[in-house]
PyMOL Python script that loads the backbone (N, CA, C, O; Angstrom):
from pymol import cmd

cmd.read_pdbstr("""\
ATOM      1  N   UNK A   1       0.382 -12.865   7.112  1.00  0.00           N
ATOM      2  CA  UNK A   1      -0.003 -14.439   7.648  1.00  0.00           C
ATOM      3  C   UNK A   1      -1.304 -14.371   8.517  1.00  0.00           C
ATOM      4  O   UNK A   1      -1.992 -15.391   8.549  1.00  0.00           O
ATOM      5  N   UNK A   2      -1.748 -13.180   9.286  1.00  0.00           N
ATOM      6  CA  UNK A   2      -2.828 -13.194   9.926  1.00  0.00           C
ATOM      7  C   UNK A   2      -3.858 -13.122   9.279  1.00  0.00           C
ATOM      8  O   UNK A   2      -4.965 -13.538   9.620  1.00  0.00           O
ATOM      9  N   UNK A   3      -3.511 -12.490   8.119  1.00  0.00           N
ATOM     10  CA  UNK A   3      -4.640 -12.395   7.183  1.00  0.00           C
ATOM     11  C   UNK A   3      -5.076 -13.506   6.370  1.00  0.00           C
ATOM     12  O   UNK A   3      -6.242 -13.516   5.976  1.00  0.00           O
ATOM     13  N   UNK A   4      -4.126 -14.632   6.009  1.00  0.00           N
ATOM     14  CA  UNK A   4      -4.260 -15.945   5.544  1.00  0.00           C
ATOM     15  C   UNK A   4      -5.042 -16.794   6.087  1.00  0.00           C
ATOM     16  O   UNK A   4      -5.868 -17.533   5.551  1.00  0.00           O
ATOM     17  N   UNK A   5      -4.648 -16.624   7.620  1.00  0.00           N
ATOM     18  CA  UNK A   5      -5.375 -17.394   8.534  1.00  0.00           C
ATOM     19  C   UNK A   5      -6.905 -16.939   8.608  1.00  0.00           C
ATOM     20  O   UNK A   5      -7.754 -17.810   8.416  1.00  0.00           O
ATOM     21  N   UNK A   6      -7.279 -15.727   8.853  1.00  0.00           N
ATOM     22  CA  UNK A   6      -8.382 -15.129   9.160  1.00  0.00           C
ATOM     23  C   UNK A   6      -9.259 -15.633   8.049  1.00  0.00           C
ATOM     24  O   UNK A   6     -10.370 -16.104   8.292  1.00  0.00           O
ATOM     25  N   UNK A   7      -8.758 -15.536   6.796  1.00  0.00           N
ATOM     26  CA  UNK A   7      -9.296 -15.635   5.396  1.00  0.00           C
ATOM     27  C   UNK A   7      -9.949 -17.397   5.300  1.00  0.00           C
ATOM     28  O   UNK A   7     -11.043 -17.822   4.928  1.00  0.00           O
ATOM     29  N   UNK A   8      -8.760 -18.072   5.798  1.00  0.00           N
ATOM     30  CA  UNK A   8      -9.275 -19.491   5.424  1.00  0.00           C
ATOM     31  C   UNK A   8     -10.456 -19.939   6.707  1.00  0.00           C
ATOM     32  O   UNK A   8     -11.343 -20.763   6.482  1.00  0.00           O
ATOM     33  N   UNK A   9     -10.279 -19.207   8.132  1.00  0.00           N
ATOM     34  CA  UNK A   9     -11.217 -19.594   8.646  1.00  0.00           C
ATOM     35  C   UNK A   9     -12.645 -18.961   8.589  1.00  0.00           C
ATOM     36  O   UNK A   9     -13.573 -19.467   9.222  1.00  0.00           O
ATOM     37  N   UNK A  10     -12.824 -17.696   7.716  1.00  0.00           N
ATOM     38  CA  UNK A  10     -14.115 -17.339   7.796  1.00  0.00           C
ATOM     39  C   UNK A  10     -14.716 -17.990   6.504  1.00  0.00           C
ATOM     40  O   UNK A  10     -15.936 -17.887   6.376  1.00  0.00           O
ATOM     41  N   UNK A  11     -13.914 -18.740   5.393  1.00  0.00           N
ATOM     42  CA  UNK A  11     -14.391 -19.436   4.718  1.00  0.00           C
ATOM     43  C   UNK A  11     -14.886 -21.308   5.257  1.00  0.00           C
ATOM     44  O   UNK A  11     -15.396 -22.155   4.524  1.00  0.00           O
ATOM     45  N   UNK A  12     -14.606 -21.415   6.344  1.00  0.00           N
ATOM     46  CA  UNK A  12     -15.364 -22.710   6.861  1.00  0.00           C
ATOM     47  C   UNK A  12     -16.139 -22.438   7.562  1.00  0.00           C
ATOM     48  O   UNK A  12     -17.083 -23.228   7.546  1.00  0.00           O
ATOM     49  N   UNK A  13     -16.259 -21.361   8.471  1.00  0.00           N
ATOM     50  CA  UNK A  13     -17.359 -21.210   9.416  1.00  0.00           C
ATOM     51  C   UNK A  13     -18.900 -20.566   8.924  1.00  0.00           C
ATOM     52  O   UNK A  13     -19.033 -19.847   7.933  1.00  0.00           O
ATOM     53  N   UNK A  14     -19.788 -20.898   9.646  1.00  0.00           N
ATOM     54  CA  UNK A  14     -20.909 -20.474   9.467  1.00  0.00           C
ATOM     55  C   UNK A  14     -21.201 -18.700   9.793  1.00  0.00           C
ATOM     56  O   UNK A  14     -21.951 -17.938   9.183  1.00  0.00           O
ATOM     57  N   UNK A  15     -20.438 -18.461  10.801  1.00  0.00           N
ATOM     58  CA  UNK A  15     -20.485 -16.971  11.583  1.00  0.00           C
ATOM     59  C   UNK A  15     -19.275 -16.253  11.169  1.00  0.00           C
ATOM     60  O   UNK A  15     -18.373 -16.394  11.994  1.00  0.00           O
ATOM     61  N   UNK A  16     -19.028 -15.684  10.374  1.00  0.00           N
ATOM     62  CA  UNK A  16     -17.406 -15.450   9.971  1.00  0.00           C
ATOM     63  C   UNK A  16     -17.088 -13.898  10.687  1.00  0.00           C
ATOM     64  O   UNK A  16     -16.039 -13.254  10.716  1.00  0.00           O
ATOM     65  N   UNK A  17     -18.443 -13.591  11.245  1.00  0.00           N
ATOM     66  CA  UNK A  17     -18.377 -12.354  11.754  1.00  0.00           C
ATOM     67  C   UNK A  17     -17.480 -12.661  13.440  1.00  0.00           C
ATOM     68  O   UNK A  17     -16.907 -11.767  14.064  1.00  0.00           O
ATOM     69  N   UNK A  18     -17.554 -13.850  13.804  1.00  0.00           N
ATOM     70  CA  UNK A  18     -17.029 -13.859  15.129  1.00  0.00           C
ATOM     71  C   UNK A  18     -15.670 -14.188  15.159  1.00  0.00           C
ATOM     72  O   UNK A  18     -14.991 -14.078  16.180  1.00  0.00           O
ATOM     73  N   UNK A  19     -15.092 -14.729  13.699  1.00  0.00           N
ATOM     74  CA  UNK A  19     -13.478 -15.247  13.476  1.00  0.00           C
ATOM     75  C   UNK A  19     -12.638 -13.879  14.034  1.00  0.00           C
ATOM     76  O   UNK A  19     -12.993 -12.772  13.629  1.00  0.00           O
ATOM     77  N   UNK A  20     -11.472 -14.017  15.014  1.00  0.00           N
ATOM     78  CA  UNK A  20     -10.324 -12.971  15.126  1.00  0.00           C
ATOM     79  C   UNK A  20      -9.281 -14.104  15.164  1.00  0.00           C
ATOM     80  O   UNK A  20      -9.328 -15.273  15.547  1.00  0.00           O
ATOM     81  N   UNK A  21      -8.299 -13.308  14.611  1.00  0.00           N
ATOM     82  CA  UNK A  21      -7.009 -13.632  14.957  1.00  0.00           C
ATOM     83  C   UNK A  21      -6.068 -12.708  15.262  1.00  0.00           C
ATOM     84  O   UNK A  21      -5.834 -11.667  14.649  1.00  0.00           O
ATOM     85  N   UNK A  22      -5.505 -13.151  16.292  1.00  0.00           N
ATOM     86  CA  UNK A  22      -4.679 -11.964  17.349  1.00  0.00           C
ATOM     87  C   UNK A  22      -3.147 -12.597  17.123  1.00  0.00           C
ATOM     88  O   UNK A  22      -2.865 -13.698  17.596  1.00  0.00           O
ATOM     89  N   UNK A  23      -2.203 -11.825  16.376  1.00  0.00           N
ATOM     90  CA  UNK A  23      -0.942 -11.996  16.297  1.00  0.00           C
ATOM     91  C   UNK A  23       0.048 -11.795  17.396  1.00  0.00           C
ATOM     92  O   UNK A  23       0.171 -10.632  17.780  1.00  0.00           O
ATOM     93  N   UNK A  24       0.844 -12.798  18.029  1.00  0.00           N
ATOM     94  CA  UNK A  24       2.274 -12.166  18.944  1.00  0.00           C
ATOM     95  C   UNK A  24       3.439 -12.484  18.302  1.00  0.00           C
ATOM     96  O   UNK A  24       3.822 -13.652  18.226  1.00  0.00           O
ATOM     97  N   UNK A  25       4.108 -11.463  17.782  1.00  0.00           N
ATOM     98  CA  UNK A  25       5.286 -11.879  17.408  1.00  0.00           C
ATOM     99  C   UNK A  25       6.491 -11.722  18.132  1.00  0.00           C
ATOM    100  O   UNK A  25       6.613 -10.652  18.728  1.00  0.00           O
ATOM    101  N   UNK A  26       7.612 -12.728  18.236  1.00  0.00           N
ATOM    102  CA  UNK A  26       8.485 -12.647  18.832  1.00  0.00           C
ATOM    103  C   UNK A  26       9.819 -12.502  17.989  1.00  0.00           C
ATOM    104  O   UNK A  26       9.815 -12.250  16.784  1.00  0.00           O
ATOM    105  N   UNK A  27      10.897 -12.677  18.710  1.00  0.00           N
ATOM    106  CA  UNK A  27      12.488 -12.842  17.811  1.00  0.00           C
ATOM    107  C   UNK A  27      12.327 -13.395  16.238  1.00  0.00           C
ATOM    108  O   UNK A  27      12.503 -12.820  15.164  1.00  0.00           O
ATOM    109  N   UNK A  28      11.877 -14.888  16.599  1.00  0.00           N
ATOM    110  CA  UNK A  28      11.847 -15.697  15.529  1.00  0.00           C
ATOM    111  C   UNK A  28      10.751 -16.438  15.200  1.00  0.00           C
ATOM    112  O   UNK A  28      10.672 -17.184  14.224  1.00  0.00           O
ATOM    113  N   UNK A  29       9.812 -16.209  16.103  1.00  0.00           N
ATOM    114  CA  UNK A  29       8.354 -16.781  16.016  1.00  0.00           C
ATOM    115  C   UNK A  29       7.468 -15.951  16.013  1.00  0.00           C
ATOM    116  O   UNK A  29       7.476 -14.788  16.416  1.00  0.00           O
ATOM    117  N   UNK A  30       6.442 -16.733  15.409  1.00  0.00           N
ATOM    118  CA  UNK A  30       5.013 -15.480  15.371  1.00  0.00           C
ATOM    119  C   UNK A  30       3.967 -16.741  16.224  1.00  0.00           C
ATOM    120  O   UNK A  30       4.163 -17.926  15.955  1.00  0.00           O
ATOM    121  N   UNK A  31       2.849 -16.331  17.271  1.00  0.00           N
ATOM    122  CA  UNK A  31       1.933 -16.964  17.314  1.00  0.00           C
ATOM    123  C   UNK A  31       0.394 -16.397  17.083  1.00  0.00           C
ATOM    124  O   UNK A  31      -0.020 -15.333  17.544  1.00  0.00           O
ATOM    125  N   UNK A  32      -0.170 -17.086  16.483  1.00  0.00           N
ATOM    126  CA  UNK A  32      -1.438 -16.813  15.988  1.00  0.00           C
ATOM    127  C   UNK A  32      -2.374 -17.588  16.725  1.00  0.00           C
ATOM    128  O   UNK A  32      -2.223 -18.792  16.930  1.00  0.00           O
ATOM    129  N   UNK A  33      -3.245 -16.982  17.089  1.00  0.00           N
ATOM    130  CA  UNK A  33      -4.092 -17.133  18.264  1.00  0.00           C
ATOM    131  C   UNK A  33      -5.741 -17.162  17.666  1.00  0.00           C
ATOM    132  O   UNK A  33      -6.314 -16.136  18.032  1.00  0.00           O
ATOM    133  N   UNK A  34      -6.662 -18.095  16.824  1.00  0.00           N
ATOM    134  CA  UNK A  34      -7.382 -18.087  16.351  1.00  0.00           C
ATOM    135  C   UNK A  34      -8.587 -18.534  17.241  1.00  0.00           C
ATOM    136  O   UNK A  34      -8.573 -19.600  17.858  1.00  0.00           O
ATOM    137  N   UNK A  35      -9.797 -17.510  17.274  1.00  0.00           N
ATOM    138  CA  UNK A  35     -10.622 -17.796  17.852  1.00  0.00           C
ATOM    139  C   UNK A  35     -11.840 -17.628  16.953  1.00  0.00           C
ATOM    140  O   UNK A  35     -11.819 -16.701  16.144  1.00  0.00           O
ATOM    141  N   UNK A  36     -12.977 -18.491  17.018  1.00  0.00           N
ATOM    142  CA  UNK A  36     -14.254 -18.688  16.542  1.00  0.00           C
ATOM    143  C   UNK A  36     -15.414 -19.124  17.875  1.00  0.00           C
ATOM    144  O   UNK A  36     -15.308 -19.521  19.036  1.00  0.00           O
ATOM    145  N   UNK A  37     -16.597 -18.767  16.876  1.00  0.00           N
ATOM    146  CA  UNK A  37     -17.624 -19.093  17.829  1.00  0.00           C
ATOM    147  C   UNK A  37     -17.584 -20.837  18.455  1.00  0.00           C
ATOM    148  O   UNK A  37     -16.988 -21.719  17.836  1.00  0.00           O
ATOM    149  N   UNK A  38     -18.255 -21.064  19.634  1.00  0.00           N
ATOM    150  CA  UNK A  38     -18.211 -22.749  19.920  1.00  0.00           C
ATOM    151  C   UNK A  38     -18.755 -23.273  18.843  1.00  0.00           C
ATOM    152  O   UNK A  38     -18.155 -24.102  18.159  1.00  0.00           O
ATOM    153  N   UNK A  39     -19.919 -22.860  18.581  1.00  0.00           N
ATOM    154  CA  UNK A  39     -20.490 -23.591  17.228  1.00  0.00           C
ATOM    155  C   UNK A  39     -19.548 -24.121  16.340  1.00  0.00           C
ATOM    156  O   UNK A  39     -19.538 -25.335  16.135  1.00  0.00           O
ATOM    157  N   UNK A  40     -18.704 -23.324  15.750  1.00  0.00           N
ATOM    158  CA  UNK A  40     -17.861 -23.501  14.744  1.00  0.00           C
ATOM    159  C   UNK A  40     -16.772 -24.048  14.655  1.00  0.00           C
ATOM    160  O   UNK A  40     -16.153 -24.288  13.618  1.00  0.00           O
ATOM    161  N   UNK A  41     -16.359 -24.363  16.128  1.00  0.00           N
ATOM    162  CA  UNK A  41     -14.936 -24.848  16.748  1.00  0.00           C
ATOM    163  C   UNK A  41     -14.762 -26.253  15.846  1.00  0.00           C
ATOM    164  O   UNK A  41     -13.750 -26.433  15.170  1.00  0.00           O
ATOM    165  N   UNK A  42     -15.957 -27.321  15.912  1.00  0.00           N
ATOM    166  CA  UNK A  42     -15.619 -28.375  15.106  1.00  0.00           C
ATOM    167  C   UNK A  42     -15.068 -28.085  13.534  1.00  0.00           C
ATOM    168  O   UNK A  42     -14.123 -28.642  12.976  1.00  0.00           O
ATOM    169  N   UNK A  43     -15.729 -27.307  13.139  1.00  0.00           N
ATOM    170  CA  UNK A  43     -15.726 -27.084  11.480  1.00  0.00           C
ATOM    171  C   UNK A  43     -14.188 -26.483  10.990  1.00  0.00           C
ATOM    172  O   UNK A  43     -13.704 -26.531   9.859  1.00  0.00           O
ATOM    173  N   UNK A  44     -13.591 -25.899  12.249  1.00  0.00           N
ATOM    174  CA  UNK A  44     -12.252 -25.375  11.990  1.00  0.00           C
ATOM    175  C   UNK A  44     -11.396 -26.632  12.334  1.00  0.00           C
ATOM    176  O   UNK A  44     -10.511 -26.993  11.559  1.00  0.00           O
ATOM    177  N   UNK A  45     -11.656 -27.302  13.499  1.00  0.00           N
ATOM    178  CA  UNK A  45     -10.766 -28.418  13.770  1.00  0.00           C
ATOM    179  C   UNK A  45     -10.844 -29.675  12.664  1.00  0.00           C
ATOM    180  O   UNK A  45      -9.937 -30.420  12.296  1.00  0.00           O
ATOM    181  N   UNK A  46     -12.029 -29.648  12.329  1.00  0.00           N
ATOM    182  CA  UNK A  46     -12.034 -31.088  11.190  1.00  0.00           C
ATOM    183  C   UNK A  46     -12.069 -32.300  12.001  1.00  0.00           C
ATOM    184  O   UNK A  46     -11.757 -32.361  13.190  1.00  0.00           O
ATOM    185  N   UNK A  47     -12.490 -33.299  11.236  1.00  0.00           N
ATOM    186  CA  UNK A  47     -12.351 -34.516  11.999  1.00  0.00           C
ATOM    187  C   UNK A  47     -10.880 -35.116  11.913  1.00  0.00           C
ATOM    188  O   UNK A  47     -10.059 -35.181  10.998  1.00  0.00           O
ATOM    189  N   UNK A  48     -10.884 -35.507  13.176  1.00  0.00           N
ATOM    190  CA  UNK A  48      -9.369 -36.258  13.561  1.00  0.00           C
ATOM    191  C   UNK A  48      -8.261 -34.718  13.242  1.00  0.00           C
ATOM    192  O   UNK A  48      -7.065 -34.855  12.988  1.00  0.00           O
ATOM    193  N   UNK A  49      -8.948 -33.326  13.322  1.00  0.00           N
ATOM    194  CA  UNK A  49      -8.022 -32.508  13.372  1.00  0.00           C
ATOM    195  C   UNK A  49      -7.309 -31.995  11.896  1.00  0.00           C
ATOM    196  O   UNK A  49      -6.523 -31.068  11.697  1.00  0.00           O
ATOM    197  N   UNK A  50      -7.782 -32.770  11.153  1.00  0.00           N
ATOM    198  CA  UNK A  50      -7.256 -32.607   9.543  1.00  0.00           C
ATOM    199  C   UNK A  50      -7.261 -31.335   9.374  1.00  0.00           C
ATOM    200  O   UNK A  50      -6.117 -30.982   9.087  1.00  0.00           O
ATOM    201  N   UNK A  51      -8.129 -30.283   9.416  1.00  0.00           N
ATOM    202  CA  UNK A  51      -8.124 -29.249   9.057  1.00  0.00           C
ATOM    203  C   UNK A  51      -7.264 -27.991   9.595  1.00  0.00           C
ATOM    204  O   UNK A  51      -6.748 -27.037   9.013  1.00  0.00           O
ATOM    205  N   UNK A  52      -7.332 -28.428  11.085  1.00  0.00           N
ATOM    206  CA  UNK A  52      -6.193 -27.667  11.787  1.00  0.00           C
ATOM    207  C   UNK A  52      -5.111 -27.701  11.292  1.00  0.00           C
ATOM    208  O   UNK A  52      -4.516 -26.689  10.920  1.00  0.00           O
ATOM    209  N   UNK A  53      -4.641 -28.936  11.195  1.00  0.00           N
ATOM    210  CA  UNK A  53      -3.169 -29.631  10.692  1.00  0.00           C
ATOM    211  C   UNK A  53      -3.021 -28.993   9.137  1.00  0.00           C
ATOM    212  O   UNK A  53      -1.862 -28.733   8.817  1.00  0.00           O
ATOM    213  N   UNK A  54      -3.918 -28.753   8.278  1.00  0.00           N
ATOM    214  CA  UNK A  54      -3.884 -28.364   6.995  1.00  0.00           C
ATOM    215  C   UNK A  54      -3.440 -26.741   7.173  1.00  0.00           C
ATOM    216  O   UNK A  54      -2.411 -26.278   6.680  1.00  0.00           O
ATOM    217  N   UNK A  55      -4.266 -26.082   7.851  1.00  0.00           N
ATOM    218  CA  UNK A  55      -4.074 -24.652   8.246  1.00  0.00           C
ATOM    219  C   UNK A  55      -2.831 -24.421   8.883  1.00  0.00           C
ATOM    220  O   UNK A  55      -2.341 -23.314   8.658  1.00  0.00           O
ATOM    221  N   UNK A  56      -1.982 -25.445   9.872  1.00  0.00           N
ATOM    222  CA  UNK A  56      -1.236 -24.971  10.343  1.00  0.00           C
ATOM    223  C   UNK A  56       0.033 -25.714   9.009  1.00  0.00           C
ATOM    224  O   UNK A  56       1.202 -25.339   9.098  1.00  0.00           O
ATOM    225  N   UNK A  57      -0.180 -26.262   8.396  1.00  0.00           N
ATOM    226  CA  UNK A  57       0.899 -26.647   7.048  1.00  0.00           C
ATOM    227  C   UNK A  57       0.945 -25.389   6.393  1.00  0.00           C
ATOM    228  O   UNK A  57       1.967 -24.734   6.193  1.00  0.00           O
ATOM    229  N   UNK A  58      -0.321 -25.057   6.038  1.00  0.00           N
ATOM    230  CA  UNK A  58      -0.018 -23.956   4.679  1.00  0.00           C
ATOM    231  C   UNK A  58       0.566 -22.699   5.587  1.00  0.00           C
ATOM    232  O   UNK A  58       1.173 -21.921   4.852  1.00  0.00           O
ATOM    233  N   UNK A  59       0.560 -22.313   6.845  1.00  0.00           N
ATOM    234  CA  UNK A  59       1.036 -20.904   7.876  1.00  0.00           C
ATOM    235  C   UNK A  59       2.550 -21.382   7.941  1.00  0.00           C
ATOM    236  O   UNK A  59       3.335 -20.448   8.108  1.00  0.00           O
ATOM    237  N   UNK A  60       3.126 -22.650   7.844  1.00  0.00           N
ATOM    238  CA  UNK A  60       4.195 -23.293   8.133  1.00  0.00           C
ATOM    239  C   UNK A  60       4.893 -23.078   6.897  1.00  0.00           C
ATOM    240  O   UNK A  60       6.014 -22.576   6.987  1.00  0.00           O
ATOM    241  N   UNK A  61       4.461 -23.352   5.803  1.00  0.00           N
ATOM    242  CA  UNK A  61       5.104 -22.843   4.336  1.00  0.00           C
ATOM    243  C   UNK A  61       5.219 -21.456   4.199  1.00  0.00           C
ATOM    244  O   UNK A  61       6.316 -20.978   3.909  1.00  0.00           O
ATOM    245  N   UNK A  62       4.291 -20.779   4.358  1.00  0.00           N
ATOM    246  CA  UNK A  62       4.437 -19.252   4.462  1.00  0.00           C
ATOM    247  C   UNK A  62       5.698 -18.575   5.332  1.00  0.00           C
ATOM    248  O   UNK A  62       6.477 -17.709   4.933  1.00  0.00           O
ATOM    249  N   UNK A  63       5.671 -19.131   6.441  1.00  0.00           N
ATOM    250  CA  UNK A  63       6.526 -18.383   7.415  1.00  0.00           C
ATOM    251  C   UNK A  63       8.016 -19.053   7.180  1.00  0.00           C
ATOM    252  O   UNK A  63       9.010 -18.525   7.676  1.00  0.00           O
ATOM    253  N   UNK A  64       8.106 -20.366   6.314  1.00  0.00           N
ATOM    254  CA  UNK A  64       9.628 -20.885   6.011  1.00  0.00           C
ATOM    255  C   UNK A  64      10.053 -20.067   5.027  1.00  0.00           C
ATOM    256  O   UNK A  64      11.281 -19.995   5.053  1.00  0.00           O
ATOM    257  N   UNK A  65       9.355 -19.138   3.799  1.00  0.00           N
ATOM    258  CA  UNK A  65       9.820 -18.494   3.157  1.00  0.00           C
ATOM    259  C   UNK A  65      10.471 -17.086   3.876  1.00  0.00           C
ATOM    260  O   UNK A  65      11.411 -16.397   3.478  1.00  0.00           O
ATOM    261  N   UNK A  66       9.624 -16.925   5.070  1.00  0.00           N
ATOM    262  CA  UNK A  66      10.141 -15.461   5.578  1.00  0.00           C
ATOM    263  C   UNK A  66      11.090 -15.850   6.837  1.00  0.00           C
ATOM    264  O   UNK A  66      11.453 -14.994   7.644  1.00  0.00           O
ATOM    265  N   UNK A  67      11.398 -16.990   6.918  1.00  0.00           N
ATOM    266  CA  UNK A  67      12.574 -17.251   8.004  1.00  0.00           C
ATOM    267  C   UNK A  67      12.086 -17.571   9.372  1.00  0.00           C
ATOM    268  O   UNK A  67      12.924 -17.939  10.195  1.00  0.00           O
ATOM    269  N   UNK A  68      10.904 -17.485   9.701  1.00  0.00           N
ATOM    270  CA  UNK A  68      10.506 -17.591  11.215  1.00  0.00           C
ATOM    271  C   UNK A  68       9.662 -18.830  11.099  1.00  0.00           C
ATOM    272  O   UNK A  68       9.360 -19.417  10.060  1.00  0.00           O
ATOM    273  N   UNK A  69       9.350 -19.112  12.259  1.00  0.00           N
ATOM    274  CA  UNK A  69       8.579 -20.092  12.736  1.00  0.00           C
ATOM    275  C   UNK A  69       7.467 -19.910  13.402  1.00  0.00           C
ATOM    276  O   UNK A  69       7.588 -19.268  14.445  1.00  0.00           O
ATOM    277  N   UNK A  70       5.968 -20.436  12.997  1.00  0.00           N
ATOM    278  CA  UNK A  70       5.115 -20.316  13.657  1.00  0.00           C
ATOM    279  C   UNK A  70       4.239 -21.189  14.012  1.00  0.00           C
ATOM    280  O   UNK A  70       4.233 -22.313  13.510  1.00  0.00           O
ATOM    281  N   UNK A  71       3.343 -20.794  14.955  1.00  0.00           N
ATOM    282  CA  UNK A  71       2.285 -21.750  15.882  1.00  0.00           C
ATOM    283  C   UNK A  71       0.974 -21.141  15.519  1.00  0.00           C
ATOM    284  O   UNK A  71       0.902 -19.947  15.227  1.00  0.00           O
ATOM    285  N   UNK A  72       0.043 -21.845  15.529  1.00  0.00           N
ATOM    286  CA  UNK A  72      -0.954 -21.281  15.087  1.00  0.00           C
ATOM    287  C   UNK A  72      -2.076 -22.205  16.747  1.00  0.00           C
ATOM    288  O   UNK A  72      -2.106 -23.433  16.826  1.00  0.00           O
ATOM    289  N   UNK A  73      -2.569 -21.608  17.448  1.00  0.00           N
ATOM    290  CA  UNK A  73      -3.484 -21.819  18.205  1.00  0.00           C
ATOM    291  C   UNK A  73      -5.212 -21.866  18.298  1.00  0.00           C
ATOM    292  O   UNK A  73      -5.686 -20.863  18.831  1.00  0.00           O
ATOM    293  N   UNK A  74      -5.842 -22.523  18.012  1.00  0.00           N
ATOM    294  CA  UNK A  74      -7.028 -22.618  17.825  1.00  0.00           C
ATOM    295  C   UNK A  74      -7.883 -22.281  19.492  1.00  0.00           C
ATOM    296  O   UNK A  74      -8.059 -23.277  20.194  1.00  0.00           O
ATOM    297  N   UNK A  75      -8.274 -21.178  19.935  1.00  0.00           N
ATOM    298  CA  UNK A  75      -8.806 -20.614  21.097  1.00  0.00           C
ATOM    299  C   UNK A  75     -10.258 -20.912  20.778  1.00  0.00           C
ATOM    300  O   UNK A  75     -10.673 -21.125  19.639  1.00  0.00           O
ATOM    301  N   UNK A  76     -11.156 -20.909  22.120  1.00  0.00           N
ATOM    302  CA  UNK A  76     -12.812 -21.330  21.966  1.00  0.00           C
ATOM    303  C   UNK A  76     -12.736 -19.829  22.831  1.00  0.00           C
ATOM    304  O   UNK A  76     -13.773 -19.279  23.204  1.00  0.00           O
TER     305      UNK A  76
END
""", "prot")
cmd.dss("prot")
cmd.show_as("cartoon", "prot")
cmd.util.cbc("prot")
cmd.orient("prot")
């Protein structure tokens, strides 16, 4: 799951070396903290949050197969 979010984010931004994803796993949920450079924040969020919503939708679909809940947080 972490690798998926990292791959998507690196494909979107201008400076992929600044992308980091931290995974915090609980009992039935996973929190993914996505960090990008401030210049690339708009590219990851997208207009009206559409790209961020799409990233969350894809990760939620993968998590459902594994029987877990996933939360994607975009942090500056």
